[in-house]
C-alpha positions in Angstrom: 5.5 26.4 -26.2 3.8 28.1 -22.8 4.9 27.2 -19.4 2.7 26.4 -16.6 4.1 29.3 -14.7 3.6 31.8 -17.6 -0.2 30.5 -18.4 -0.8 30.7 -14.5 1.0 34.2 -14.3 -1.6 35.5 -17.4 -4.7 33.9 -15.4 -3.7 35.9 -12.5 -3.9 39.3 -14.4 -5.0 39.3 -17.6 -8.0 38.1 -19.7 -8.4 34.8 -17.9 -9.7 34.2 -14.4 -9.4 30.8 -12.5 -12.6 29.6 -11.0 -12.6 26.4 -8.9 -16.6 25.4 -9.9 -16.4 26.1 -13.4 -13.2 25.9 -15.0 -12.0 29.5 -16.4 -14.3 32.4 -17.7 -13.3 35.2 -19.7 -13.6 38.6 -18.4 -14.8 41.9 -20.5 -13.5 45.5 -20.6 -15.4 46.2 -17.2 -14.0 43.0 -15.4 -17.3 41.5 -15.3 -17.1 37.8 -16.1 -18.9 36.6 -19.4 -19.0 33.1 -20.8 -17.5 33.2 -24.1 -19.9 32.6 -27.0 -23.2 33.0 -25.2 -25.8 36.1 -26.1 -25.0 38.3 -23.4 -28.8 39.7 -23.3 -30.1 36.0 -22.3 -31.3 36.3 -18.7 -32.4 32.4 -19.0 -30.0 30.3 -19.5 -31.1 26.8 -19.0 -27.8 25.2 -18.5 -25.3 24.9 -15.4 -22.2 25.6 -15.4 -19.7 23.0 -16.1 -17.8 21.6 -13.0 -14.4 19.9 -13.8 -13.7 19.4 -10.1 -9.7 19.7 -9.8 -9.3 20.2 -13.4 -9.3 23.8 -14.3 -9.8 24.3 -18.1 -9.3 27.3 -20.6 -10.0 27.2 -23.7 -8.8 30.3 -26.4 -11.2 30.4 -29.3 -8.9 32.9 -31.5 -6.0 30.5 -31.3 -8.0 27.1 -31.1 -5.9 26.1 -27.9 -6.8 24.2 -24.8 -5.1 24.8 -21.5 -5.8 22.4 -18.3 -4.3 22.6 -14.9 -4.7 20.2 -12.0 -2.0 21.3 -9.3 1.3 20.9 -10.7 0.5 19.3 -13.6 -0.2 21.8 -16.7 -1.1 20.6 -20.5 -1.5 23.3 -23.3 -2.2 22.5 -26.9 -4.1 23.2 -30.1 -6.8 21.6 -31.2 -7.3 21.2 -35.1 -10.1 19.0 -37.0 -9.5 18.4 -40.3 -12.2 16.6 -42.8 -10.6 15.4 -46.0 -8.0 18.3 -47.1 -10.5 20.9 -45.0 -9.4 22.0 -41.6 -12.4 23.3 -39.7 -12.4 25.7 -37.0 -13.0 24.9 -33.6 -15.1 27.1 -31.3 -17.0 28.2 -28.2 -20.7 26.4 -28.7 -23.0 28.8 -30.5 -26.1 27.2 -29.2 -25.8 28.4 -25.3 -24.7 24.9 -23.9 -21.5 25.5 -22.1 -20.3 22.2 -21.5 -19.2 21.8 -25.4 -17.4 23.0 -28.2 -18.1 23.1 -31.5 -16.4 22.3 -35.1 -17.4 24.6 -37.7 -17.0 23.8 -41.5 -15.5 26.0 -44.0 -19.2 27.2 -44.8 -19.9 28.3 -40.8 -22.1 25.4 -40.0 -21.6 23.5 -37.2 -21.2 19.9 -37.9 -20.2 18.4 -34.7 -18.8 18.7 -31.1 -16.3 18.0 -28.1 -17.1 18.1 -24.5 -15.3 18.0 -21.4 -16.4 15.8 -18.7 -14.6 14.6 -15.7 -14.8 11.3 -13.0 -12.8 12.2 -9.8 -9.1 12.7 -11.5 -9.6 11.3 -14.8 -10.8 14.6 -17.8 -12.1 13.2 -21.0 -12.5 15.1 -24.5 -15.4 13.1 -26.0 -16.3 14.4 -29.5 -18.8 13.3 -31.9 -21.2 14.4 -35.1 -24.0 16.8 -34.8 -26.9 14.0 -35.1 -27.8 12.9 -38.5 -24.0 13.5 -40.0 -21.6 10.8 -40.8 -18.6 12.6 -42.2 -15.0 11.7 -41.9 -12.8 13.5 -39.7 -9.7 13.3 -37.4 -9.6 15.5 -34.0 -5.9 16.5 -33.1 -5.1 17.9 -30.0 -0.8 18.9 -30.1 0.9 20.6 -27.6 3.2 20.3 -24.1 3.0 18.9 -20.6 4.6 20.3 -17.4 4.9 17.5 -15.2 7.2 16.6 -12.2 11.2 17.2 -12.6 12.7 13.6 -13.0 9.6 12.0 -14.3 9.8 9.7 -17.4 7.6 8.7 -20.0 6.4 4.8 -19.4 3.6 2.6 -20.1 0.9 1.5 -17.3 -2.0 0.1 -19.2 -1.4 -3.5 -20.0 -2.5 -4.9 -23.2 -3.6 -8.6 -23.8 -1.2 -10.5 -25.7 2.1 -8.3 -24.9 5.6 -9.8 -26.3 8.1 -7.4 -25.3 9.4 -6.2 -22.0 10.5 -2.7 -22.2 13.4 -0.9 -20.5 15.4 2.1 -20.7 18.8 3.6 -20.2 18.5 7.3 -19.9 15.7 9.7 -20.9 14.2 7.8 -24.3 10.9 8.0 -26.0 9.0 5.3 -27.4 5.6 5.5 -29.1 4.4 2.6 -26.8 4.5 5.0 -24.0 1.1 6.2 -22.5 2.1 7.7 -19.1 4.3 10.3 -17.4 5.7 8.7 -14.0 7.1 10.7 -11.3 8.9 8.5 -8.8 9.6 11.1 -6.1 5.9 11.4 -5.4 4.5 8.2 -7.1 2.0 10.0 -9.5 1.3 9.2 -12.9 -0.5 11.2 -15.7 -2.1 8.5 -17.9 -3.2 9.6 -21.4 -5.3 7.7 -24.0 -5.9 8.2 -27.5 -6.8 6.5 -30.8 -3.0 7.8 -31.7 -0.7 8.8 -29.1 2.6 10.2 -28.9 4.7 11.6 -25.9 8.2 13.2 -26.3 10.4 14.3 -23.4 11.8 17.5 -23.9 13.7 17.7 -20.9 13.3 18.6 -16.9 9.8 17.5 -16.7 8.7 19.1 -19.7 7.0 17.1 -22.8 5.5 17.4 -26.2 2.2 15.3 -27.1 -0.2 14.5 -29.7 -3.3 13.1 -29.6 -5.5 12.4 -32.5 -8.6 10.3 -33.2 -11.2 9.2 -36.0 -14.7 11.0 -35.2 -16.3 8.1 -37.2 -15.0 5.5 -34.6 -16.5 5.6 -31.2 -13.3 3.6 -30.1 -11.1 6.7 -31.1 -13.6 9.6 -30.4 -12.5 10.1 -26.8 -9.2 11.5 -25.1 -8.3 11.4 -22.0 -6.1 12.4 -19.0 -6.2 10.7 -15.7 -4.1 12.1 -13.0 -3.4 9.4 -10.1 -1.3 9.8 -7.0 0.1 6.8 -5.5 0.4 4.8 -8.5 2.5 2.0 -7.0 1.5 2.4 -3.6 -2.1 2.0 -4.2 -1.5 -1.2 -6.4 2.0 -3.2 -5.9 3.9 -1.5 -2.8 2.5 -0.4 0.4 5.6 0.7 1.9 6.5 2.9 -1.3 9.9 4.5 -0.9 12.1 5.8 -3.4 15.5 3.9 -3.6 18.0 6.0 -1.6 20.6 7.3 -4.3 22.9 8.8 -1.6 23.6 5.1 -0.1 23.0 3.2 -3.2 24.2 5.4 -6.1 24.6 2.6 -8.3 23.8 -0.7 -8.7 25.8 -3.1 -6.4 28.3 -5.5 -8.3 30.7 -8.4 -6.6 31.1 -11.8 -5.7 30.0 -14.0 -3.4 30.8 -17.8 -2.2 27.5 -19.8 -1.9 26.7 -21.1 -5.3 30.0 -22.5 -5.9 31.4 -23.5 -2.2 28.0 -23.6 -0.3 28.9 -24.2 3.4 32.6 -25.1 2.4 34.3 -21.6 1.9 37.2 -20.8 4.2 38.6 -17.4 4.7 41.7 -18.3 2.7 39.4 -19.4 -0.1 37.3 -16.2 -0.2 40.8 -14.2 -0.2 42.1 -16.3 -2.9 38.9 -15.6 -5.2 39.2 -11.8 -4.3 43.0 -11.8 -5.7 41.8 -13.2 -9.0 38.7 -10.9 -8.9 41.0 -7.9 -8.3 42.9 -8.6 -11.7 40.0 -9.6 -14.0 36.9 -8.0 -12.2 37.8 -5.2 -10.3 39.1 -2.8 -13.2 35.7 -3.4 -15.0 33.7 -2.0 -12.1 33.3 -5.0 -9.5 32.9 -3.6 -5.9 31.9 -5.8 -3.0 33.2 -9.3 -1.9 30.7 -11.0 0.1 31.1 -13.6 2.8 28.7 -16.5 3.2 28.2 -19.5 6.0 30.7 -18.0 8.2 28.6 -18.6 11.5 29.5 -21.3 14.2 28.5 -24.7 13.1 27.7 -23.5 9.5 30.4 -25.6 7.9 27.5 -28.5 7.8 24.0 -27.6 5.7 21.1 -27.1 6.8 21.1 -23.7 7.5 18.6 -23.8 10.4 21.7 -25.7 12.5 23.8 -22.4 11.9 24.3 -20.1 15.1 23.0 -17.3 13.5 22.0 -15.3 16.3 25.2 -14.3 18.2 27.9 -13.7 16.3 29.8 -16.9 16.9 32.3 -17.6 14.2 33.3 -20.9 12.8 37.0 -20.8 13.7 37.8 -23.9 11.6 37.1 -21.9 8.3 37.5 -18.3 9.4 40.7 -18.5 12.0 41.4 -15.0 12.1 38.0 -14.1 12.8 35.3 -11.9 10.4 36.7 -8.5 11.6 40.0 -9.3 10.2 38.8 -10.8 7.0 37.0 -7.3 6.2 40.4 -5.9 6.3 41.9 -7.9 4.0 39.3 -7.7 1.9 39.3 -3.9 1.9 42.9 -4.2 1.3 42.4 -6.0 -2.0 40.6 -2.8 -3.1 37.1 -4.0 -2.5 34.1 -3.5 0.0 33.4 -6.5 2.5 29.7 -7.9 2.6 28.2 -10.2 5.1 25.4 -12.9 5.0 23.3 -13.1 8.0 20.3 -15.2 8.9 19.0 -13.8 11.7 15.4 -14.9 12.5 16.5 -18.3 14.4 19.6 -20.4 15.4 20.7 -24.1 15.7 22.5 -23.2 18.9 20.9 -25.4 21.6 23.2 -23.3 24.1 21.7 -19.8 22.7 18.2 -21.3 23.2 18.7 -22.2 26.5 19.7 -19.0 27.6 16.9 -17.2 26.1 14.1 -19.2 26.0 11.5 -16.4 25.7 13.2 -15.2 22.9 12.1 -18.2 20.7 8.5 -19.3 19.5 6.8 -22.5 21.0 3.8 -24.2 19.9 0.6 -24.9 22.5 2.7 -28.1 24.0 5.7 -25.7 24.8 7.9 -27.1 21.9 10.3 -25.1 19.8 8.9 -24.1 16.5 11.5 -24.6 13.8 11.7 -22.9 10.2 14.4 -22.8 7.7 16.2 -20.4 9.8 16.9 -22.4 12.9 15.7 -25.0 14.7 14.7 -22.4 17.3 12.5 -19.6 15.5 12.9 -15.9 16.8 9.7 -14.4 18.4 9.3 -11.2 16.7 7.0 -9.3 19.4 9.7 -9.9 21.9 11.4 -6.4 22.3 14.5 -7.8 24.1 15.5 -10.3 21.3 15.0 -7.3 18.7 17.3 -5.3 20.9 19.8 -8.0 20.8 19.7 -8.5 17.0 20.3 -4.4 16.6 23.5 -4.7 18.3 24.7 -7.7 16.6 24.1 -6.3 13.3 25.6 -2.9 14.8 28.8 -4.7 15.6 29.2 -6.5 12.3 28.7 -3.3 10.8 30.8 -0.8 12.7 33.2 -3.0 14.5 33.8 -5.7 12.0 33.7 -3.3 9.2 31.2 -4.7 6.7 29.5 -2.4 4.3 27.2 -4.8 2.2 24.6 -7.0 4.5 22.5 -9.9 2.5 20.0 -10.8 5.0 18.1 -13.9 4.2 15.1 -15.6 5.5 12.8 -12.9 4.8 10.0 -13.3 1.9 10.3 -16.6 0.5 7.5 -18.6 -1.3 6.4 -20.6 1.9 6.0 -20.9 5.4 10.0 -21.3 6.1 10.5 -17.7 5.4 9.4 -15.4 8.4 7.3 -13.0 6.6 5.1 -15.7 5.6 5.7 -17.8 8.8 4.8 -14.5 11.1 1.4 -14.4 9.4 -0.1 -17.8 9.7 -2.4 -17.7 12.3 -1.6 -20.8 14.2 2.0 -18.8 14.7 0.3 -15.5 15.4 -1.2 -17.2 18.4 2.1 -18.5 19.6 3.4 -14.8 19.8 4.0 -12.9 23.2 2.1 -9.9 22.1 -0.7 -11.9 19.6 -2.0 -8.5 19.1 1.1 -6.8 17.3 -0.2 -6.0 13.7 3.0 -6.4 11.4 6.0 -7.9 13.3 8.1 -8.9 10.3 8.3 -4.8 9.6 9.7 -4.4 13.1 12.0 -7.2 12.3 13.1 -5.5 8.7 13.3 -2.0 10.8 15.4 -3.3 13.3 18.0 -4.7 10.8 18.3 -1.5 9.0 18.8 0.5 12.2 21.5 -1.9 13.4 23.5 -1.8 10.2 23.3 1.8 9.8 21.8 4.3 7.2 25.1 4.4 5.2 25.0 0.3 4.8 23.5 -1.5 1.5 21.0 -4.0 2.8 20.1 -6.8 0.5 17.0 -8.4 1.6 16.8 -12.1 0.5 14.4 -12.7 -0.6 12.7 -9.3 -0.6 9.3 -8.9 -1.9 8.0 -5.3 -3.1 4.9 -5.8 -1.6 6.3 -6.2 1.9 8.1 -3.7 4.3 11.6 -4.6 2.8 10.7 -1.9 0.0 11.1 1.1 2.6 13.8 -0.5 4.4 16.4 -2.3 1.9 18.2 -1.1 -1.1 18.2 -4.4 -2.9 15.9 -7.5 -3.2 16.3 -11.3 -4.5 13.5 -12.1 -7.2 13.7 -15.9 -6.7 15.2 -19.1 -5.7 19.0 -19.8 -5.6 20.4 -20.1 -8.8 21.4 -23.4 -7.7 20.5 -26.3 -5.3 23.0 -26.8 -2.8 26.1 -29.2 -4.0 24.9 -29.1 -7.5 25.9 -27.2 -10.6 23.5 -24.5 -12.1 21.1 -25.8 -14.8 18.8 -24.6 -17.5 15.7 -24.7 -15.3 17.5 -22.5 -12.8 18.4 -19.9 -15.3 14.7 -20.1 -17.1 13.7 -19.1 -13.5 15.9 -16.5 -13.1 14.4 -15.1 -16.4 10.5 -15.8 -15.3 11.1 -14.1 -11.6 12.7 -10.9 -13.7 10.0 -10.6 -15.9 7.7 -10.4 -13.3 9.2 -8.3 -10.8 11.5 -6.0 -13.3 8.6 -3.3 -13.1 10.0 -1.6 -9.6 13.4 -1.9 -10.6 16.0 1.3 -9.5 12.6 3.0 -8.5 12.0 1.2 -5.1 14.6 -1.4 -4.9 17.4 -2.8 -7.0 16.6 -6.5 -8.2 18.7 -9.4 -7.6 18.5 -12.0 -10.1 21.0 -14.0 -8.0 24.6 -14.8 -8.9 25.9 -14.9 -12.5 27.5 -18.5 -13.0 29.0 -19.5 -16.1 31.5 -22.0 -15.5 29.0 -25.1 -15.6 26.6 -23.9 -18.3 26.9 -24.5 -22.1 28.0 -21.4 -23.7 24.3 -20.6 -24.9 22.8 -21.0 -21.8 25.7 -18.8 -20.1 25.0 -15.8 -22.8 21.5 -16.1 -21.7 21.7 -15.9 -17.9 24.1 -12.9 -18.1 21.9 -11.3 -20.8 19.1 -11.6 -17.9 21.1 -10.2 -15.3 22.7 -7.3 -17.5 20.3 -6.1 -19.9 18.0 -4.6 -17.3 20.7 -3.5 -15.1 20.1 -5.7 -12.1 22.3 -6.4 -8.9 25.2 -8.1 -10.5 27.2 -10.9 -8.3 29.1 -13.8 -9.4 29.6 -16.8 -7.9 31.9 -19.0 -9.9 35.4 -20.4 -8.8 37.6 -17.9 -10.8 40.5 -19.6 -11.5 38.6 -22.3 -13.0 37.1 -20.0 -15.8 38.3 -19.9 -19.4 39.1 -16.8 -21.1 35.8 -16.5 -22.9 34.0 -17.3 -19.7 35.5 -14.7 -18.0 35.0 -12.4 -21.1 31.5 -12.6 -20.2 31.6 -12.0 -16.8 33.5 -8.5 -17.4 30.9 -7.7 -20.2 28.4 -7.1 -17.4 30.3 -4.3 -15.6 29.8 -1.9 -14.7 26.0 -2.4 -14.4 24.2 -0.3 -16.8 21.6 2.3 -15.3 18.4 1.0 -16.5 14.9 1.3 -15.5 11.7 -0.3 -16.7 9.3 1.4 -19.0 6.5 -1.1 -18.2 5.0 -0.2 -14.8 3.7 -3.7 -14.3 4.4 -6.9 -13.7 4.4 -9.8 -16.5 3.2 -13.5 -16.0 4.6 -14.7 -19.3 7.9 -15.8 -20.4 8.2 -13.0 -23.2 10.6 -13.6 -25.8 11.6 -10.0 -26.6 13.4 -7.8 -24.6 13.6 -4.0 -25.6 16.3 -1.7 -24.1 15.9 1.9 -25.3 19.4 3.7 -25.0 19.9 7.3 -24.8 23.3 8.3 -25.8 24.0 12.1 -26.4 27.5 11.2 -28.3 25.9 8.6 -30.7 21.8 9.4 -30.9 19.4 7.2 -29.3 19.2 3.6 -30.5 17.7 0.2 -29.5 19.4 -3.2 -28.3 16.7 -5.8 -28.4 17.3 -9.5 -26.6 15.4 -12.3 -28.3 15.2 -15.1 -26.0 14.3 -18.7 -27.1 13.3 -20.2 -23.6 12.1 -23.8 -25.5 13.7 -27.0 -26.2 14.1 -26.9 -29.8 15.3 -24.1 -32.3 12.3 -21.3 -33.0 12.1 -18.1 -35.3 11.0 -15.0 -33.4 10.1 -12.1 -34.9 9.1 -8.2 -33.9 8.0 -5.4 -35.7 9.0 -1.9 -35.3 5.9 -0.8 -33.7 6.3 -3.4 -31.0 9.7 -1.6 -30.1 8.0 2.1 -30.2 9.7 2.9 -33.5 8.7 4.4 -36.7 8.3 1.9 -39.1 9.1 4.5 -41.8 12.9 4.6 -41.3 15.9 2.3 -41.9 17.9 0.7 -39.4 21.1 -1.3 -39.1 21.1 -4.5 -36.9 24.3 -6.0 -35.5 24.3 -9.1 -33.3 26.0 -9.3 -30.3 26.9 -12.5 -29.1 27.8 -13.9 -32.5 29.6 -10.7 -33.8 27.2 -10.6 -36.9 25.6 -7.8 -39.3 22.1 -8.4 -40.6 22.0 -5.5 -43.1 19.2 -2.9 -43.1 15.6 -3.4 -42.1 12.3 -1.3 -42.2 9.4 -2.7 -40.7 10.2 -5.8 -38.9 12.8 -8.7 -38.0 12.9 -12.3 -38.0 15.6 -14.4 -36.8 16.0 -18.6 -35.7 17.3 -18.6 -32.3 18.8 -22.0 -31.2 17.3 -23.8 -28.2 17.9 -22.5 -25.1 19.6 -19.5 -26.3 19.6 -15.4 -27.0 20.5 -13.2 -29.8 21.2 -9.7 -29.0 20.8 -6.8 -31.6 21.4 -3.4 -31.6 19.3 -1.3 -33.6 20.4 1.8 -34.9 18.6 4.4 -37.4 20.7 4.3 -40.7 22.8 7.1 -41.6 24.7 7.9 -45.1 28.0 8.4 -42.8 30.2 5.8 -41.2 28.4 5.3 -38.0 29.0 3.1 -34.7 26.9 0.1 -34.6 28.3 -2.2 -31.5 31.2 -3.0 -29.4 32.1 -5.8 -27.4 32.5 -4.2 -24.3 29.2 -4.5 -22.5 25.9 -6.9 -22.8 24.0 -3.8 -23.2 26.2 -2.2 -25.9 25.4 1.2 -24.5 28.8 2.9 -25.3 30.0 3.4 -21.8 33.4 3.4 -23.1 32.8 6.2 -25.3 34.2 9.6 -23.6 33.7 11.9 -26.8 32.9 10.5 -30.1 32.1 12.7 -33.6 32.0 12.7 -37.5 33.9 15.4 -39.0 32.1 15.5 -42.4 34.7 18.4 -44.1 37.7 16.0 -43.4 36.0 12.3 -43.4 36.9 11.4 -40.0 35.7 9.9 -36.8 37.4 11.5 -33.7 36.8 10.2 -30.2 38.3 9.3 -27.0 37.6 5.8 -25.2 38.1 4.3 -21.8 40.5 0.9 -22.2 41.0 -1.1 -19.6 45.1 -2.5 -19.8 45.8 -5.6 -21.2 42.3 -6.1 -22.3 41.1 -5.2 -26.1 38.3 -3.8 -26.9 36.4 -4.0 -30.5 34.2 -1.6 -31.8 32.0 -2.0 -34.9 31.5 0.8 -37.5 29.0 0.5 -40.4 30.9 2.3 -43.8 28.4 3.1 -46.3 29.4 3.0 -49.9 31.5 5.8 -51.0 33.6 5.4 -48.1 36.9 3.4 -47.7 39.1 3.3 -44.7 42.4 5.8 -45.2 44.1 4.7 -41.5 43.0 4.3 -37.8 45.2 5.5 -34.7 44.8 5.4 -31.1 47.3 7.5 -28.9 49.0 4.9 -26.3 47.3 1.9 -27.4 47.6 -0.3 -30.4 45.1 -0.1 -33.0 43.9 -2.6 -35.9 41.1 -2.5 -38.3 39.4 -5.3 -39.8 36.8 -5.5 -42.8 33.9 -7.6 -42.3 30.7 -8.5 -43.8 27.9 -5.8 -44.6 29.9 -3.2 -44.7 31.0 -3.5 -41.1 34.2 -2.5 -40.3 36.0 -3.8 -36.7 38.0 -1.5 -35.0 39.9 -3.2 -32.1 42.1 -1.3 -29.4 44.8 -3.3 -27.2 46.2 -0.7 -24.3 48.9 -1.6 -22.3 47.5 0.2 -19.3 44.4 1.4 -18.0 42.9 5.1 -19.2 41.5 7.1 -21.4 42.7 7.1 -25.0 42.3 9.4 -28.1 41.5 8.0 -31.7 40.9 8.7 -35.2 39.2 6.9 -38.2 40.0 8.5 -41.1 38.0 8.1 -44.2 
């Protein structure tokens, strides 16, 4: 494949010259520009030069190749027209029309054309029959694309009736992809054709194939649309890519609110942390976050809390917040803190700073969820105070994770909404200030510092949080105060995820709220865990850990560490999609898919999918293994259907079938992304699987292999850990490792 650089170098010194008005022209042996295919003696050509604006186009007749450049984007490929079994040539126009190219049959007759036309940043290849012709045929454009580094293939054109939420772990390919996206400059290249495939070849390079039937008007156009500011112009006006230095991995942790609510003490938090150190920290749990610590915070509502002066509830936190942060750090966690700075319930603080707060036309304080007295965001003195307050909590107290509440909720009780209301703006000290909410969010970031993790609660990608925060709560709390989690809470967790996941790990990390399993039936707990873990969302827990059973604790462990997942469909969904498809890149095992089938309804339901919906070739054979029930479903080709109980999920790994023993699943992680495998290879000569596996001491791990007919286990061993093997149905072999200590262990399975 030519690279863009090689092509441009050739254009500058060889037989191709660049013209900003008419694309590319060829040069004769005297270096005089000549339009290929025209009669050089014709002095009165009535056709204007084609103007492709920003697209620079060259057609090489001898090779039937088309080269297209727009800025840093280079597309180069070969055009082939096939009619039946005959392959026709694609040439420059024979009739002097500069804006089109011709299809020539085996007898030398021109039978059809393709033309290039532009509309702004969109370039179209339109192909059609010569008048009065109606033959059948397919035009194919196959080649390579040079795009931006760190880009990825995705979908940007929504289709009616979509049933699948598409996700990706690593650099993956799908037959459903229609675009390339570069997060660093928010640029997309959209491709469209009757049949389209895009494959990543590494480092911003892609191969592609576009084809269409000339006799189908809906397929007789190929298009390429280069668009800058894709997300910014649509959904994220404050577009800013996620700060990977500050947030190199998706945050994980535990917070007290959803079980203790306003009653947690320092002792409660530390007791939970001691359990977390044993059962969660070895799997990747990082933060321990404190809520409801302020003065007067031992009794709801939040509007009564003393939220604006770092006054501590001494009854519940007698040693103060700095000491608690140190104690948390001593246990190996990073300390986090909840704050709600848009108001206060402290009458004393209000009396001392009345001009910092909003008042109605009668002079009465304006209340909100944040406080009986609500911050006037246009008072610079008040913002300076908040900046100092956050700085103290960050630098003097030592907190590293800040969950800042009261931001972009869904009503005027949250300040992004409140500050937009005309009757409230009239009460500002400076009613002319255009966006005071942005000023607040910027102040919070400046206060905590550039190195602290900022969770906006709720945080909307449509607001300034996208620029200043690292993570965003997607919806309401998973529970109502002093109530257990219920199915409708889990349902809402799923709905908010589907609607807002399209900017996850691009702009901010999505936060679906804490994963709670203690009070849910097993099937519903699995649903919530899958909602949180499969898309790689922020993963915090909130149960009283001592009350969890071994199986409930294992569900939490199976979400850690968070998989590095991003969306494939870069647009929101507004319906409850039953199928979530995670494509996984794995250099050891080969790429595969993990598919969740969610039954959101109150009765059992059969859920089906086709391989086309998953972006997989239908002609291949695939092995299916279900994670939660640990059950094999044999081999499939073009699709699959499974009955799923009410309020339940089934999680399927889908691997292309091989004729050797192969890894199909493990019980380590919900994504089944084989994060535990440091090394894995099949030695065909000696009929042995050799590998290295990361294990957590005293916590068994089971991997499952599909063993084709003709292979029989000889032995399995693991250096430094107990290894047992069990044969299961459908040619599945379960290999369980049980280590006494945490570490990396070499293993072999011989056949």
